[in-house]
GUNU-121173 format. One record per residue: residue in three letters; x, y, z of N, C-alpha, C in turn. Coordinates in steps of 0.05 Angstrom, whole numbers, plus 5000, padded with zeros to 4 digits. Layout:
<nodes>
ALAXYZXYZXYZ;...
</nodes>
This chain:
<nodes>
UNK501749765000500050005000501850255000;UNK501250454983502850694983502250855008;UNK504250985017503951145042502351405036;UNK501251525057499751775053501651985043;UNK504151975052506152175043506552155013;UNK506851905003507251864974504851944957;UNK502451894968500051974954499952284952;UNK500652414974500552704975502552814955;UNK504952694954507052794936506152754907;UNK504752524902503752474875501652674867;UNK499752744885497752934879498953214875;UNK500953274891502353534888503653554860;UNK504953344852506353344826504253364803;UNK502053224806499953234786498853514783;UNK498453644806497353914806499354104793;UNK501954064799504054234787504054204757;UNK503653954747503653914718501154044706;UNK498854024721496354134711496454434708;UNK497954554727497954854727500354964712;UNK502154794701504454884686503555034661;UNK504855244655504055404631506555484616;UNK506255484589508455574572508055874565;UNK506056004577505656294574507156434596;UNK508856614590510456764610508756984622;UNK508656984648507157194663509057424670;UNK508657644656510657864659509558094677;UNK511358224691510858454708512358694697;UNK511958924709513259164700516359134702;UNK517259004724520158984728521458754711;UNK519858594697520958374681520358414651;UNK518558594644517558614617519858694598;UNK521158924603523159024584525458834580;UNK526358704602528558514600527758274582;UNK525258194585524257964570524158024540;UNK523058254532522858314504525558374491;UNK527458464508530158514498531658244492;UNK531058054509532557794507531357614485;UNK528957674475527657504455527257664429;UNK527957554407527657694381524757754374;UNK522957574382520157604374518457514397;UNK516557684406514757614429511957694422;UNK510057524428507257594427506257634456;UNK505257874462504357934489501357994490;UNK500057874509497157924513496758094538;UNK495458324535494758494557491858434564;UNK491358334588488658234594487658324621;UNK485158264627483958304653482658034661;UNK482957944686481857684694478857664690;UNK477357894693474457884691473457884662;UNK475257934643474457964615473557704602;UNK471057694592470057444580471657364555;UNK472457554538473957484514476757384521;UNK477857484543480457384553480257094562;UNK478057034576477656764586477356574562;UNK475956664541475556494518478256444503;UNK479956654503482556634490484456454505;UNK484256444531486356314548487156034539;UNK485355844534486255574526487555574499;UNK486555744480487755764454490555874456;UNK490856074473493456204477495456004489;UNK494555844508496255644520497155434500;UNK495355344483495955144463498055254443;UNK497555504435499455634416502255674429;UNK502255744454504855784468506455534469;UNK505155304474506555054475507654974448;UNK506055014427507054954400509255134391;UNK509055394397511055584388513655584405;UNK513455454428515855424445518055284430;UNK517355084414519254934398520655104377;UNK519355324369520455504349521755744361;UNK521955744388523255964402521756234398;UNK519056204398517356444396515756454422;UNK516556604442515156604467512556764467;UNK510556674482508156814486508056904515;UNK507157154519507157264546504357394552;UNK503857434577501357564585501857764608;UNK500357974608500558184629497858244640;UNK497458204666494958264680494758564684;UNK492958694670492758984671491459084697;UNK490158904712489058984737491159014758;UNK493458884753495758894772497959074761;UNK498159094734500259244721499059474705;UNK497459644718496059864704498060054690;UNK500260114703502160304691503360194666;UNK504159944666505359814643503359804620;UNK500859734626498859724605498259994593;UNK498160194610497760474601500060564583;UNK502460484591504860564576504760454548;UNK503360224544503260104518500560154504;UNK499060354514496660444500494360244500;UNK494160084521492059884522489460024531;UNK487459994514484860114520482559914522;UNK483059664514481059454516482359184519;UNK480758984526481858724531480458504514;UNK481958304506484858294507486058464484;UNK488458574490490058714469492558544464;UNK493058474440495358304433497358474416;UNK499858474424501858624410504258454404;UNK505558504381508058364374510458544379;UNK512358434394514758594401517258474387;UNK518658634373521358564363523358754378;UNK523758694403525158874421523259084432;UNK524059244451522259434464521159654446;UNK522659724425521959954408520159884384;UNK520559644373519059564349516559404357;UNK514259544357511759424366509659444344;UNK508159234340505959244321503559084332;UNK501159144324498858994334498758724322;UNK497758534337497158264326494558284311;UNK494558214285492158254269490857984260;UNK491657764272490557504264488157424281;UNK486957194274484757084290485756984317;UNK483956954336484756874363484256574369;UNK485056414350484956124354487756014353;UNK488255794367490955684370492455654344;UNK491155514325492555464299493055714284;UNK491255914286491656164272493956324285;UNK494056314312496256454326498956324318;UNK498956064317501455914310502355994282;UNK500355984263500956054235501956334232;UNK500556524245501156804243503956864254;UNK504556764277507156814290509356674275;UNK508856444264510956314248511656484224;UNK509656604211510256784189511857024198;UNK511257124222512657364233515557294239;UNK516157044245518856964252520756934228;UNK519556904205521156854181521657114166;UNK523757114149524057344131521757354111;UNK521257584098519057604080519157384059;UNK521557324049521957104031524156924042;UNK523456674047525456474057526956344034;UNK529656334035531156184015530655884017;UNK530055753995529455473994531555323978;UNK532255083987534054913972533054623973;UNK534454443961533454163959533154033986;UNK534554134006534354014033531954114049;UNK530954344041528854474057526154494043;UNK526054444017523654494001521254334010;UNK521654074016519353904023518153984050;UNK519854054069518954144095517454414092;UNK518454594075517254854072514454834059;UNK514154644041511554604028509254554047;UNK509854434070507854364089508054524115;UNK509554744114509954904138507355054147;UNK505555084128502955224134500855114115;UNK498355184119496255084101496655194073;UNK497755434071498355554045501155664045;UNK502855594025505455714022505955763992;UNK507555963987508256023959511255993955;UNK512055863933514955843927515355953899;UNK517156143897517956263872520356123860;UNK520156053835522355923821523356123800;UNK525656253806526756463789529756413784;UNK530656503762533556503757534756723774;UNK537256683783538556883800538857153787;UNK539157163761539557413747536957543737;UNK534657413744532057523736531257743757;UNK532257983753531958193772529058263776;UNK527558293754524758383756523058183772;UNK523257923765521657723779522357713809;UNK524857723816525657713844524657953859;UNK524958193847524058443861521058453864;UNK519558373844516658373845515658183866;UNK516857953867516057743886516657843915;UNK518957963918519658073945517758293953;UNK516858453934514958663940512258553950;UNK511358343936508758213944509058083971;UNK511357953975511857814001511858004024;UNK513158234021513258434043510458534049;UNK508858564029506158674033504258464045;UNK504658214040502758004047503957794066;UNK506057864081507357664098505557574121;UNK503557734129501757654150499757434140;UNK499457414113497457224102498656964093;UNK501156974082502256734070505256704077;UNK506256454075509156404076510256424048;UNK512456564044513656594018516456474018;UNK517056303998519756193995520656243966;UNK523156213961524156243934526756083930;UNK527155993905529555843898530455913870;UNK533155923866534255963840535155703826;UNK534655483840535555223830533755133807;UNK534755123783533155043759532254753761;UNK533754583775532954303777530554273795;UNK530254453815527854443832525354533817;UNK525754733799523554813782522654593764;UNK524654443753523954213736522454003751;UNK523253943776521853753793519053843799;UNK518654113801515954213806514254223781;UNK515454163759513854163734513454433722;UNK515254623728514954893717517654993706;UNK517455203689519855323679520155603692;UNK522655673697523155943709522356163689;UNK521156383697520156433724517356333728;UNK516756243753514056143759513656153789;UNK511156143798510556133826508555903830;UNK509055733849507255513856506155563884;UNK503555563887502255583913501455303922;UNK502655213944502154943955500154973977;UNK498154793978496054813999495254534008;UNK494154534032493454274045490554194039;UNK489354304018486554244011486254243981;UNK483854163972483154153943485254003927;UNK486254123905488053973887490953983897;UNK491554123918494154113930496054333921;UNK495654443897497454653887496254803863;UNK497155053859496355203836498955343826;UNK499055393800501455503788500855773775;UNK502655963779502556233766504856263747;UNK504156303721506256333701505756583683;UNK503956753692503256993677505557203679;UNK505157433667507057653669507357733698;UNK509757783707510257833735509558113743;UNK506958143749505858393759504858353787;UNK505558543805504858503834501958463838;UNK500258613825497358593829496358323820;UNK497458223797496657963787497457743805;UNK499757763817500657563836498957553861;UNK498257793871496457813895493757693889;UNK492657753866490057633858490257333856;UNK492357233844492756943842492856813870;UNK494456933888494756823915492056823930;UNK490557033927487957053941486056843931;UNK485956813904484156623892484956333897;UNK487556273893488456003896488455903925;UNK488756093944488856013972486055973984;UNK483956043970481256003980480255733971;UNK479255563990478255303983475955323963;UNK475755123946473555123926470855143941;UNK470554983962468255013979469255024008;UNK469455264018470455294045468355294066;UNK468755434088466855454110466855734121;UNK464455854124464156114135463956094165;UNK465556244180465456244209466956484219;UNK467256514245468556744257471356794246;UNK472756574239475556604231475856674201;UNK473656624185473956654156472156874145;UNK470156964160468157144149469457404137;UNK471257524153472457774143473957734117;UNK475357504115476857444091475057424066;UNK472757284070470857264048469757534040;UNK469157704060467957964055469958144040;UNK472558104044474558284032475658154006;UNK474657923998475857783975475357923949;UNK473258093948472758243923471058103903;UNK470057863909468257723891465857623907;UNK463557563894461257463909461757213925;UNK460057173945460256933962457656783961;UNK457856523955455556343955455456193982;UNK453256223996452956084022451355834019;UNK452255624033450755364034450055314063;UNK447555374071446655344098445755054103;UNK446754934125445854674133446354634163;UNK444754464176445054434205447054224213;UNK447554014197449253804206451853794190;UNK454053714203456653694189456453504165;UNK454953284169454753084148453353194123;UNK451253354127449853464104451553684091;UNK452953844107454754044096456853924079;UNK457953694088460053554073458953444047;UNK456553334048455353224024454653444004;UNK453653664013452953883994455554013983;UNK457554033999460154143990461253963968;UNK461053703971462053523951460353543925;UNK457753573928456053583905456453843889;UNK456954063904457254323891460154393883;UNK461954213889464854273883465354313853;UNK464154163835464554223807463554493799;UNK461354593811460254853805462255063815;UNK463455023839465355203850467855213832;UNK468654983822471054963806470655113779;UNK468255083768467555223743467555523746;UNK466855623770466655913775468956013793;UNK471155873794473455953810474456223801;UNK474756403820475656673813473356863808;UNK470956753804468556923800466756923824;UNK466456693837464756663861466156483881;UNK466256563906467156373927464756223938;UNK465255963944463155793955463955713984;UNK462055714002462655624029460155524043;UNK460455314059458355224076458155394101;UNK455855384114455555534140453755374158;UNK454555354183453155204203450455344210;UNK448255244201445655374205444755354234;UNK445655154248444955134277446255344294;UNK448755424286450255634301449855914290;UNK449655934263449556204251447156234233;UNK445056094240442656114223441456384220;UNK441656554241440456824240441756994218;UNK444156914209445457064188443857044162;UNK442156844160440556804136438757044131;UNK437857174153436057404149437457624134;UNK440157644137441657854123441757794093;UNK441057544086441157474057438357444046;UNK436357534062433557514055432557234052;UNK433657054069432756784071431056754097;UNK429256554097427656504121429156314139;UNK429556394164430956224183429355974189;UNK430655744190429355494196428755314173;UNK428655424149428155264125430755184112;UNK431854954123434454864115434254604099;UNK436154544082438454714074437554944057;UNK439355144054438655374038441155474024;UNK440755624003442955723987442456013979;UNK444556183980444256463971446956563963;UNK446956753945449456893936449357183945;UNK451457273956451657553963453857693946;UNK453057903933455058073919456158253940;UNK458558193950459658333973460358623966;UNK460958673941461758943933459359133933;UNK457059033924454659203922452659153945;UNK453358953962451558873984448858803974;UNK448858653951446258553940446058253947;UNK443458163951442957893959441357743938;UNK442057493933440757333913440057053925;UNK437857043939437156783952435856583932;UNK436656343934435556123919432756053931;UNK430855993915428055943925428055723946;UNK427255803970427155603992424755413988;UNK425255163996423254953991423854783967;UNK425354903948426254753925428754603932;UNK428954343925431254183932433854283921;UNK435954283938438554373928439954143914;UNK440254163888441653963873443854103856;UNK445653943846447754063829446554183804;UNK444354063794443054163770441654433775;UNK440054443797438454683802440154913811;UNK442054853829443855063839445755153816;UNK446654963800448455023778447155223758;UNK444655173752443155363734442855633747;UNK442255643773441955893787444556053786;UNK446755913791449456043791450056143762;UNK449455983742449956063714448356313708;UNK445856323716444156563711445256803726;UNK446256763751447356983766449857103751;UNK451556923742453957013728453257163703;UNK451057073690450157193665448757463670;UNK448157513695446857773702443857773698;UNK442657533697439757513692438057463717;UNK439457453740437957413766437757693779;UNK435257763786434858023799435457993829;UNK436758193841437258183869434758203885;UNK434658063908432458083927432758333943;UNK430658493945430758743961428758733984;UNK429858744008428158754032427459044037;UNK424859104038423959384041421459404057;UNK421259604073418759674086416959804064;UNK414359814069412559954050413360244047;UNK412960354023413460634018411460794033;UNK412260984049410361144065408461294046;UNK405861284054403861424038404361724038;UNK405261824061406162104062408162134084;UNK409862334082411962374102410862504127;UNK411262384150410362504175412762624189;UNK412562874197414662994212416863104194;UNK418763244206420863384190422963194177;UNK423462964190425462774179424262604157;UNK425562594134424562434112425162144117;UNK423061974116423461694121424061554094;UNK426261404094427161254070426660964074;UNK425760824053425660534053427360444029;UNK427860184027429660084005428660173978;UNK425960163974424860223947424960523941;UNK425560693961425760983955428661083959;UNK430460903967433160983974434561133950;UNK434461013927435861143904434661403897;UNK431961423897430561663890431261893908;UNK431461843935431862053954434862113959;UNK436361903964439161933972440862013948;UNK440261903925441961953902441062193885;UNK439262353896438462603882440862783880;UNK441962813856444462963851444163263858;UNK441763363860441363653865441463723895;UNK441363523912441163583941443263453958;UNK444063593980445663474001443763314018;UNK444263054022442462884037443962764061;UNK443062834085444262714109442462474117;UNK443662244119442161994125443161874151;UNK441161814168441761664193440861374188;UNK442761194189442160904188441860814217;UNK439360724224438860664252437660384255;UNK437460294280436060044287433960114308;UNK431659994307429460064326430260014355;UNK431959814360432759734387435159894398;UNK436260074381438760214389438160444408;UNK439360434432438960634452440060904443;UNK442360914430443461174421441761294399;UNK440461124383438761234362436261364375;UNK435161234395432861344409433561614422;UNK435961634434436861884446437262104426;UNK438062024402438562224381436062324368;UNK433862174368431462224353430362514356;UNK429962614381428862894383430763104372;UNK433363064375435263254364435263244334;UNK434963004323434962974294432463104282;UNK430163074296427763214287428163514287;UNK429463624308429963904309431763994287;UNK433863834281435663894259434163914232;UNK432463704227431063694202429263934198;UNK427964024220426164254219427564514209;UNK430164534213431664764205431664794174;UNK431464564160431764574131429064544116;UNK426964444130424464404116423064674110;UNK423664884125422265134122423165284097;UNK425865304093426765474070429065354055;UNK429965114061432264994047431664714036;UNK429164644034428464364026429364303998;UNK429864513982430764473954433764413953;UNK435164453976438064403976438964183996;UNK437464164018438363974039435963794048;UNK436563534050434563344061435863204085;UNK434363204107435263044130433462804132;UNK434662564130433062324127434062094145;UNK432461884147433261654163432161404150;UNK433561174155432660914145433260704166;UNK431260534170431660304188433260094173;UNK435860074180437659904165437359604172;UNK435559544192435059264198432659164181;UNK430959344171428559264156428759334127;UNK430959464119431259544091434059484081;UNK434259374057436959334045438059604036;UNK440459664044441859904035444459834022;UNK445459994004447759913988450259864005;UNK450660014027453059974042452559794066;UNK454659644074454459474098454859664122;UNK452859674140452959854163453959704187;UNK456159804200457459664221456459724249;UNK455159954252454160024279451960234277;UNK450460264298448260454298448560664320;UNK447760914315447061014289449561074272;UNK449361034246451361124227450161354212;UNK451561574210450561814197452361884174;UNK451261914150452861974126451662204111;UNK453462374100452562594083453162524053;UNK450962504038451262454009450962733995;UNK453262833986453363103976452363123947;UNK451063353941450063403914452463393895;UNK452063243873454163223853456463043860;UNK456462923884458662753893457562503908;UNK455462393897454062173911455661923915;UNK457661873898459261633901461261643924;UNK461461883936463561913957462362043982;UNK460561893996459362014020461362044043;UNK460762234061462462284084461062184109;UNK462462014124461261914149461762114171;UNK459662174186459762364208460762234233;UNK462662364247463862254272463962464294;UNK462462684291462662894311460562864333;UNK460163074349458263074371455463054360;UNK453662954377450862904368449063124378;UNK449763374373448063604380447063714354;UNK444863874356443764004332445864184320;UNK447264344337449264524327451464384312;UNK452464164323454664024310453763904283;UNK451463794282450463674257449963894236;UNK448864114244448364334225450964444214;UNK452964474232455564564223456864364203;UNK456464104207457463904189456263934161;UNK453563974160452264004135453264264121;UNK453664474136454664724124457464694114;UNK459264574130462064554123462564354100;UNK461164134101461863914082459863894059;UNK457464014061455563994039456364154015;UNK455364073992455964213967454764493968;UNK452364523979450964773978451764964001;UNK453264874021454265034043451965194056;UNK449765064060447365194072447865264101;UNK447465524107447865624134445065714144;UNK443865564163441165624171440965884187;UNK443165984196443066244211442866484192;UNK443366434167443266654148440566774143;UNK438466604149435766714145434166724171;UNK435566784193434166814218433766554234;UNK434866334224434566084238436866034258;UNK437966254268440366234285439766064309;UNK441565874314441265694337442265834362;UNK440865784384441765894410444365754418;UNK446265904430448665784441447865634466;UNK448765384468448065224491450465124506;UNK450165074532452364974548452464664546;UNK454164544564454564254562452064094569;UNK450064224583447664084590445664084567;UNK446164254547444264274525442364514530;UNK442664654552440964884558442065134546;UNK440365334539441365594529443165714550;UNK445265854541447265974559445966174578;UNK443766304570442466504587440566384607;UNK440166124607438266004626439066044654;UNK437166064674437766104702439465874712;UNK441165924732442965724743441465484755;UNK439265544769437665324781436565144759;UNK435665254737434665094715436864914703;UNK439265034701441464874691442164644709;UNK442064684735442664464754440564244751;UNK438064324749435964124745436363974719;UNK437264114698437763984673440063794674;UNK442163864690444463684694443563414707;UNK441763444727440763204741439163034721;UNK437563174705435963034685437762884665;UNK439863034656441662914636443162674648;UNK443862684673445262464686443362224686;UNK440862274693438862054693438561934665;UNK438562104645438262014617440661834610;UNK443061914619445461754612445261474625;UNK444261464649443861204662441861034646;UNK439661174639437661034623438760934596;UNK440461104584441661024558443560794561;UNK445060794584446860564589445360314592;UNK442960324605441260094608440260004581;UNK439560194564438560134537440759994521;UNK443260094524445559974510445859684518;UNK445559634544445859364554443659184542;UNK441159304541438959154529439459104499;UNK440659314486441359284458443259044454;UNK445259034471447158814469445858544472;UNK443958524491442558274496440758204471;UNK439458414460437858364436439558254413;UNK441958374410443758274388444557984394;UNK445357934419446157664426443957464422;UNK441457544430439257364427438357324398;UNK438557534383437457524356439457464334;UNK442057484340444057454319446457294330;UNK447157084317449656944323451757084306;UNK453257254319455157424303457357254290;UNK457857314265460057184251462657324257;
</nodes>
């Protein structure tokens, strides 16, 4: 029988192993020394109570263990204990991840917060923009990441080498770049110098670039070739698909088995349209609410839709009709041919405009907003948005300034961006944009204070017509920080301050409710 002492020692050792971490816990007195001693460090500035930090913790630990073998240390700093250190590095939210190449060279970590993504991103950061490749290292390099590029150039091909180096420096966060001057390696790869081969761990395994060596063409090739024929939309990939510059076809399904089967069935369609449309499955059980953004009905799965990401137009495939290679293939062919009309979600056109603010719906958006003769200020709002509700009375007051004598030059309008399709993807509410007369393709987003005075000044300064409402007796009273006229009695101002404070509390509660509404109604990608 083991002794109690031995059992205790065993439990102690097990606990020590369980709590061992490859993430370095840094303090103010150890931080500078640590980043000086290591060529490359990823540091996380966190707070113990932060939910996103808690979610990141196991991913960060896994990445730290894997990167330890490559001598890339990961560190963390508790900002509740090291407030001065975090302030010194400009930390304003949690978690904040920064890459250090010594104390002076600092850059933000711009990759996803999953273990494999952190490993991939930091591995790229540890290598030169272009890694030299030879016969002893080429096979290992081909599998160093899910996507790698190898340039096969003659040593004296100055243009090819310089262009490739330029692309590598610009895109080092996205891909691993290698190069070799060995003609025999080019022959083994089945290419003639100059050429670029993109090796990948999916689809056909590789793609070859042999066109004229233009930086833009190489970047387009890399972006297209590195995207799976039928990928998957999720938190880690959504932004990449949105920035790809080509439409995205969504395949909604609830089970992994059905998504795999549909991906296999639609793969020939994706291959036929490679470079024109990206195809991706999406987990309908986790992200089904995203279907409403594509004008699909939630719950009717499987479903298919194409989004033109550049124009923010949606093309849903008729729900209830079976998804087959034949039916979807014809729909995609018609989309490419330009014969499919976009689906437009719109509220009914108002029978008449009530109040000073012009109400826009999707079916009147072009008519009102794109009127080349008028400066049009548009508020994109959501009915549940607390800040939008707080802005409403001020926005009405602003609109009234122009309806009396300037309606031929300025329109103050609003649109419910949750109930109407609008050309631009709106990231937050309220978003306010000024569409200037004669310059409709280049709207200006407003980022100033939300007072009537500030908004009126914005329209005057930035609008084409430079309308000044004070010029015809519509002079606004000067107001203090409470929103009261400067000449108001002191007691009234105090009362207004109390009222404003109460409103701020109310608005904070509304913001919290807004967040809950979003969480309940939308599984964010």
